[in-house]
N, C-alpha and C positions, 0 to 999 in steps of 0.2 A: 411487591414494589411496583408502583405506577410510573411508567416511563413516557416521556414525550421526546420525539426525535425532530430536530431542526435541520433541514436539508433534504434533498431528494436526488442526490447523485448515487454513484455506485456503492459507496460505503454505507450511506443511509439506507439504501434499498436492502443490502445484505444484512445489516444489523437488525433491521425490522424483521426480516424473515428469520434470522437466527434466534432472536429473542422470543418471537411468537412460537417457533418450533420448540422452544425450551419452556413453554407455558408461562413466560413473563408477560405481564400486562402492558402492552403498548397502547396508550390511550389516544395519541394524536400525532399527526405529521404536520409540520409547518414547512412551507417553502414560499418564497416571494413570488414564484410562478405557480398559480393555483393548479394548473393542469398537471404539473410535475408532482405536486403533493398528492393529487387525486390518483395518479397512476400507481403510486406506492400503496396508498391507503385503501382504495376501493376494493381490491381483491380480498382484503381481510375485514372489510366493513369497519374500518377505523375512521375516526373523525379526522378532518384535515382542514387547513386554513392557510390563507396567504396574508393574514393580518396578525402580526406578532402581538398586538394588544389582546387578541382572543386566545392566547395560550391558556390551556387548562392548568390547574394546579396539580402538581405531580411530585413524586419523591426524587426523580432523577431526570435531568434534561441533558440529552446528548446532542451537542452541536457538531454536525457532520457536514458543514458547508465547505466551500473553497477556503483556503487558508486566509486569504485577504478579507474574508467576510466574518471571520470568527469574532474578532473584537467588536465590530459594530453590532452583530446579533446579540452578543453576550450582554451588552448594555441594557437590553430590553427585557431581561428576565427579572421580574420583580419579587420573586418568592425567596425571602431571606433564609428560610429553613431548608430550602431544597439543596440538593447536590447537583452541581453543573460541571460537566466534563466536555472537552473537545476531543476529536479523534486525529488531530494533525500530528505528523511525525516530527516536525521541526519547530513547532511553537511551544513556548513555555506556558505554565499555569498562569503567569502574569498577563497572558492575552485575554483572560476572562476578567471583565471589569465590573461585575456587579457585586453586591454585598450578600454573598451566599457562600456555601461550602464549595470548594473547587478541586478539580482533578483532571486527569488525562486518561483516556482509554484508547490505546493505539493498537489496532489490528495489523499484524505484519503479514499482509497477503495482497497480491494483485487481484482486484475485484472488478468484474464486468457484470452489468445488471442481468444479462440473459444467460450467464454461465453459472451452472450449479456448482456447489462447493460443499465439502465436508467440514462444517463449522467446528466440529470437535477436534479437528487437526490444525486449526488456525491458532497461532500463538497470539495471545492478547497481553499487552504490556500496560501496567497500571502505575500511575503516579497520583498521589493525593497529598494535600496539605496536612491532613490529620490522619493518624493511624486508624481511627475508627472508620473513617471514610474509605481508606484502602481496604479494610476488612469487608466492608459492605459491598464495594465493587468486586472484590475477589469472590465473595460468596455468590454474587449475581452471575459473574462470568464463568464460574465453574459449572454452572448449569448449561452453558453453551459449549465450552471448550475444555479439553483435557490439559491445555497448556496456558496457564495464567501466571504471569510473572510480575514481580515488583521491579521498577526501574527508576533511575534518576533522570533528570532532564538532560544531563550531559550524555548519558548512555543512550538515551532515546534519539538524540540528535545524530549521534554517530551511527546508530543502527539504521536510521532513515537514510543517511548518506550511503551506507553500505548497500541498502536495498536498491537505491538508484543505480548503483553499478551492476548488481547481479540481476536486476529485473529490467529497468527502463533502458539502460544502455545495451543490455543483451538483446532486447527486442529490436533496438535500432540496428544492431548487427544482423539480426535475422532479416530485416527489411533490405539491408545491403545485399546479403546473400541472395534474397529473392530477386532483386534487380539484376544481379550478375548472372544468375543461373537462367533467368528468362532471356537474357541477351544471347545465351547459348542455345536457345530454343528448347529449354527443358523446364518442367514445372517445379515449383518450390517443394512439392512432395518428395522430390528426389533427395532432398537434404534431411527429411524427417528422421530416418533411421540413425543418421549421424548425430543429430540433435538429441534424440532420445538416449543414445548410448553415452554421449558426453554428460548429460544430466545424471544418468544412472551411476556413472563412475564416481562422482563426488559423494555418493552415499557410502562408498567403500574406501575412498582414499582422499587425501587432501587435494585441493586444486593444483598445487605445485606438482604433486606426484602424478596427477592426471594429465598434465600438459604434454602435448605432442606437437608435431609440425615443423616447418623449416626453421623458425626462430629458435625453437627448443634444440634443434640439431646444429644451429648456426650454419645452415646451408645457404651460403651467400649466392650461389648460382641460381637457386630457385627464387630467393628473395628478389634478386635483380630481375629475373624473368617476370615475376608478378608485378613489380613496379613498372616494367615496360608495358605490360598489358593494361595498366591503369593510367597510362600517359594522357589519355583523353578525359580522365576523371581526377582532376587535380585534388579535390577535397578528399577523395578516397585514397589517393596515393599518399597524402600527408597523414591520414589516419592510419594507414597500413604501416607507414614508417614509424610513427609514434608507438603503435602497439608492438611492433617488432623490437624496437629498442627497449621497451619495457620488459618484454620476455627475455631478451638477451641479458639485461641487467639482473633480472631475477636469477638466471642460470649462473651468472658470474658470482652471485652472492651465496650460492649454495656451498 
């Protein structure tokens, strides 16, 4: 299968590497900024372009741009016999506007360009208009990953929302912890063993079972003390209150 990748961000970079590592032919990288396309393509001696009119003919086009660019880019793929997919978590197949076969290829992982990753452990979720296209995508991605699943648009949207909570929001919490611990004159590394153990526990028990802390114990004395410490950080005090109320409600419902 001959593949063209449209986009040059984190997902596009990792998909290129994952497919090439799995001996899939990636023929070309497109991005509207030529230097970004070159940065992905050049290490592998791939063709690259910033002119969408110069797209090579291929079997599969993977649109891995920002979500708001998917529809516009999709208009310009002229090959009606090709299979075109996007990698967005929250967009439907109807975001693809050309007269070609359509699908979605969604990798559930946080990806940074310079961070290595074991692609065989990354779950890939596939949606396609036609069963034969699903099977084609499944066959391709099983070369890359041990975890390839069929999914509906509704499931994928909810999965993406869940991922925002367990990844993006958690990273924001890390940044708050970093700020507060530095105010105490300590490095963020002080928190790493706690973070690691917290992550490890949910491999062995549910998140509810793994919960600890003052809200879990309904320790109002400590909760009030923490809020007093946050009196000069109004946004963080509000966030602390919302999170505490949420944990207390969970405990009441058990």
